[in-house]
C-alpha positions as CSV (number, residue, x, y, z in Angstrom):
1,M,-0.1,0.0,0.0
2,R,1.6,3.1,-1.1
3,V,0.0,6.2,0.7
4,A,0.7,9.8,0.3
5,L,-0.1,12.8,2.4
6,F,-2.0,15.7,0.8
7,V,-1.4,18.4,3.4
8,T,-3.4,21.4,1.7
9,C,-2.6,25.0,1.5
10,V,-4.0,26.1,4.8
11,N,-2.2,23.3,6.7
12,D,1.1,23.8,5.0
13,T,1.0,27.4,5.6
14,L,-0.7,27.8,9.0
15,Y,-1.2,24.5,10.6
16,P,2.0,22.2,9.8
17,H,1.5,20.4,13.1
18,T,-1.7,19.0,11.7
19,G,0.1,17.4,8.9
20,Q,2.7,16.1,11.2
21,A,0.0,14.6,13.4
22,V,-1.4,12.8,10.3
23,V,2.0,11.2,9.7
24,T,2.5,10.3,13.3
25,L,-0.9,8.6,13.4
26,L,-0.6,6.6,10.2
27,E,2.8,5.5,11.1
28,R,1.6,4.3,14.5
29,L,-0.9,2.2,12.7
30,G,1.9,0.7,10.4
31,V,1.2,2.9,7.3
32,E,4.2,4.1,5.4
33,V,3.4,7.7,4.3
34,D,5.1,9.7,1.7
35,F,4.9,13.4,1.0
36,P,5.4,14.2,-2.8
37,P,6.8,17.7,-3.0
38,A,5.3,18.5,-6.3
39,Q,1.8,18.8,-4.7
40,T,0.3,22.3,-4.5
41,C,-3.3,23.7,-4.2
42,C,-6.1,21.4,-5.2
43,G,-7.9,24.5,-6.7
44,Q,-10.7,25.0,-4.4
45,P,-10.5,28.7,-3.9
46,Q,-10.2,29.4,-7.7
47,F,-13.1,27.0,-8.4
48,N,-15.4,28.4,-5.8
49,T,-14.8,31.9,-6.9
50,G,-15.9,31.1,-10.5
51,Y,-12.4,30.7,-12.2
52,R,-12.8,27.1,-13.6
53,H,-10.3,27.4,-16.4
54,E,-7.7,28.7,-14.0
55,T,-8.4,25.7,-11.9
56,E,-7.7,23.1,-14.6
57,P,-4.0,23.3,-14.3
58,L,-4.3,22.4,-10.6
59,V,-6.3,19.3,-11.5
60,R,-3.7,18.1,-13.8
61,R,-1.0,18.8,-11.4
62,Y,-2.8,17.0,-8.4
63,A,-3.4,13.9,-10.6
64,A,0.4,14.0,-11.6
65,A,1.7,14.4,-8.2
66,F,-0.3,11.6,-6.6
67,R,-0.1,9.3,-9.9
68,E,2.0,6.6,-8.2
69,Y,0.1,6.3,-5.0
70,D,-2.7,3.8,-4.0
71,Y,-4.2,6.3,-1.7
72,V,-4.0,10.1,-1.0
73,V,-4.9,11.0,2.5
74,T,-5.8,14.6,3.5
75,P,-6.8,16.1,6.9
76,S,-9.2,18.3,5.1
77,G,-12.9,17.5,4.3
78,S,-13.3,20.4,2.0
79,C,-10.2,19.6,-0.1
80,A,-11.1,16.0,-0.4
81,A,-14.6,17.0,-1.5
82,M,-13.0,19.4,-4.0
83,V,-11.3,16.4,-5.6
84,R,-14.1,14.1,-5.4
85,D,-17.0,16.2,-6.2
86,N,-15.8,18.9,-8.4
87,Y,-12.7,17.5,-10.5
88,P,-15.2,15.3,-12.4
89,R,-17.4,18.2,-13.1
90,I,-14.5,20.1,-14.3
91,G,-13.4,17.4,-16.6
92,A,-17.0,16.7,-17.8
93,K,-17.3,20.6,-18.7
94,A,-14.0,20.5,-20.6
95,S,-15.0,17.7,-22.6
96,A,-18.5,19.2,-23.4
97,E,-16.6,22.2,-24.7
98,G,-14.6,20.1,-27.1
99,R,-11.4,20.3,-25.3
100,G,-10.6,16.7,-25.1
101,E,-10.6,14.0,-22.4
102,E,-7.4,15.0,-20.6
103,L,-9.1,16.6,-17.5
104,T,-11.8,13.7,-17.3
105,E,-8.9,11.1,-17.3
106,A,-7.0,13.2,-14.5
107,A,-10.1,13.3,-12.4
108,A,-10.8,9.5,-13.0
109,S,-7.3,8.7,-11.8
110,A,-7.5,11.2,-8.6
111,V,-11.2,10.7,-7.3
112,P,-11.0,7.0,-6.2
113,K,-7.8,7.1,-4.4
114,T,-8.5,10.5,-2.4
115,Y,-9.6,10.0,1.1
116,E,-10.3,12.4,4.1
117,L,-8.4,11.1,7.1
118,T,-11.3,9.7,9.2
119,E,-12.7,7.9,6.0
120,F,-9.3,6.4,5.4
121,L,-9.1,5.1,9.0
122,V,-12.5,3.6,9.2
123,D,-13.2,2.6,5.6
124,V,-9.6,1.5,4.5
125,L,-7.7,0.6,7.6
126,G,-10.9,-0.6,9.3
127,V,-10.1,0.8,12.7
128,T,-12.0,3.0,15.1
129,D,-9.5,2.7,18.2
130,V,-6.2,4.2,17.2
131,G,-4.7,4.0,20.6
132,A,-5.3,7.7,21.4
133,Y,-5.2,9.5,24.7
134,Y,-6.9,12.8,25.1
135,P,-7.9,13.8,28.6
136,H,-10.0,16.7,27.9
137,T,-13.8,17.7,27.4
138,V,-14.3,18.0,23.5
139,T,-17.3,19.0,21.3
140,Y,-17.4,18.1,17.6
141,H,-18.6,20.3,14.8
142,P,-19.3,18.3,11.5
143,T,-18.2,20.8,8.9
144,C,-20.2,21.3,5.6
145,H,-18.0,19.7,3.2
146,G,-17.5,16.7,5.2
147,L,-21.1,16.3,6.2
148,R,-22.9,17.0,3.0
149,M,-20.4,16.6,0.2
150,L,-18.4,13.5,1.5
151,G,-21.0,12.0,3.7
152,L,-18.7,11.4,6.5
153,G,-21.5,10.5,8.8
154,D,-20.4,9.2,12.2
155,R,-17.0,8.2,11.3
156,P,-15.4,11.1,13.1
157,R,-17.5,10.7,16.1
158,R,-16.8,6.9,16.2
159,L,-13.2,7.6,16.2
160,L,-13.4,10.1,18.9
161,E,-15.5,7.9,21.1
162,H,-12.5,5.4,21.2
163,V,-10.2,7.9,22.6
164,K,-8.9,7.2,26.2
165,G,-9.7,10.0,28.5
166,I,-12.1,12.2,26.2
167,E,-15.4,13.5,27.2
168,L,-17.5,14.2,24.4
169,R,-20.1,16.7,24.7
170,E,-23.2,17.2,22.4
171,L,-23.0,20.7,20.3
172,A,-26.4,22.1,19.7
173,G,-27.2,22.9,16.0
174,A,-23.9,21.0,15.2
175,D,-25.3,20.5,11.5
176,E,-25.4,24.4,11.1
177,C,-22.5,26.0,9.0
178,C,-19.9,27.9,11.1
179,G,-19.9,30.6,8.4
180,F,-16.5,30.3,7.0
181,G,-17.1,29.1,3.5
182,G,-13.6,30.2,2.2
183,T,-14.3,33.2,0.0
184,F,-17.7,33.5,1.5
185,A,-16.2,34.8,4.6
186,V,-14.5,37.6,2.5
187,K,-17.6,38.4,0.2
188,N,-20.2,38.2,2.9
189,A,-18.2,39.2,6.0
190,A,-21.2,40.5,8.1
191,V,-23.1,37.1,7.5
192,S,-20.1,35.0,8.0
193,A,-19.4,36.7,11.3
194,A,-22.9,36.5,12.5
195,M,-22.9,32.7,11.7
196,G,-19.7,32.4,13.5
197,A,-21.0,34.0,16.6
198,D,-23.9,31.6,16.7
199,K,-21.6,28.7,16.5
200,A,-19.3,30.0,19.0
201,R,-22.2,30.5,21.5
202,A,-23.1,27.0,20.9
203,I,-19.8,25.8,21.8
204,V,-19.4,27.9,24.9
205,D,-22.6,26.5,26.0
206,T,-21.2,23.0,26.1
207,G,-18.6,24.1,28.6
208,A,-16.0,21.9,26.5
209,E,-12.2,22.8,26.6
210,A,-11.9,22.1,22.8
211,I,-13.9,22.4,19.6
212,C,-12.7,19.7,17.1
213,T,-13.5,19.4,13.4
214,V,-11.9,17.7,10.1
215,D,-11.1,21.1,8.6
216,N,-8.5,23.7,9.9
217,S,-10.1,26.4,7.8
218,C,-13.3,26.1,9.7
219,L,-11.3,25.9,13.0
220,M,-9.6,29.2,11.9
221,H,-12.8,31.0,11.6
222,I,-14.4,29.4,14.6
223,G,-11.2,29.8,16.7
224,G,-10.9,33.4,15.8
225,T,-14.4,34.1,16.9
226,L,-13.9,32.3,20.1
227,A,-10.7,34.2,20.9
228,R,-12.5,37.7,20.1
229,Q,-15.3,36.7,22.5
230,G,-12.6,35.8,25.2
231,A,-14.0,32.2,25.3
232,A,-11.9,29.5,27.0
233,A,-12.7,26.7,24.3
234,R,-9.8,26.0,22.0
235,P,-9.9,24.8,18.5
236,V,-8.2,21.4,17.8
237,H,-8.0,19.4,14.5
238,I,-9.2,15.8,14.9
239,A,-5.9,14.5,13.7
240,E,-4.1,16.0,16.6
241,I,-6.5,14.4,19.1
242,L,-6.1,10.8,17.4
243,A,-2.3,11.3,17.2
244,A,-2.0,12.1,21.0
245,T,-0.9,9.3,23.2
246,E,-0.8,8.7,26.8
247,G,3.0,9.4,27.3
248,A,2.9,12.6,25.1
249,A,-0.2,14.0,27.0
250,E,1.3,13.6,30.4
251,D,2.7,17.1,30.4
252,T,-0.6,18.7,29.4
253,A,-3.2,16.4,31.1
254,E,-3.9,18.9,33.8
255,G,-3.9,22.0,31.6
256,S,-5.6,23.4,28.5
257,P,-5.8,21.2,25.3
258,P,-3.1,21.9,22.6
259,S,-4.4,24.7,20.4
260,A,-4.9,24.6,16.6
261,A,-4.0,28.3,16.4
262,P,-2.0,29.0,13.3
263,A,1.8,28.2,13.7
264,A,2.7,32.0,13.5
265,E,0.5,32.6,16.7
266,R,1.9,29.6,18.6
267,S,5.6,30.4,17.9
268,P,7.6,31.8,20.9
269,R,7.9,35.7,20.7
């Protein structure tokens, strides 16, 4: 089994510790993970903003970068959804415009092998107990792309339920969008902020120490909203919870959970 990590732009730029957590977790489960350096953006920002033709080179590059691998694992529901749901659309549109089958073939090679992390753990590796230890109270927000486009269902929840020491708390209105939506947050800032405030209130009401999702882009939005409100809850990517073990957690077991704040904010001043 040849497995590659697709780290994504957001994680590579702001949350490298999430990519490191994925590698730590998969290697603990006996998976050898490669990181092809040719990978770049999947094209989601361009496509969602209406620049389909500008997205096409990124479809080709993604397919080429991961051509030799059996599986591509990413800690991002939205980027996995971009590949799985939108690459075929891009290929079909190019074909309908009489521009050949190259993009259709690129999509056909990329789509079946691309998995969001929790999908890969549950559906491919067949595990729900990954040997994690995380002694904190946590609430889980199912992100829109993971919930609606990928159909992750209860996979993330099943993995979290097997983490030793964790206390999961239900989130009211969990299936409601946090308001990020990529460029939506820029184009519709007031609506985005209002949605984020609603989500933050629901998180605070749980009393949980940490809010967990499968997407750091959503956590960035949620975490920023919580920070501005002075809330104690910290954003943490599910990969970092699943990668945590009892020995590694000893120093933080009595304190706050590790934060998913951007790397620049976590670095010593």
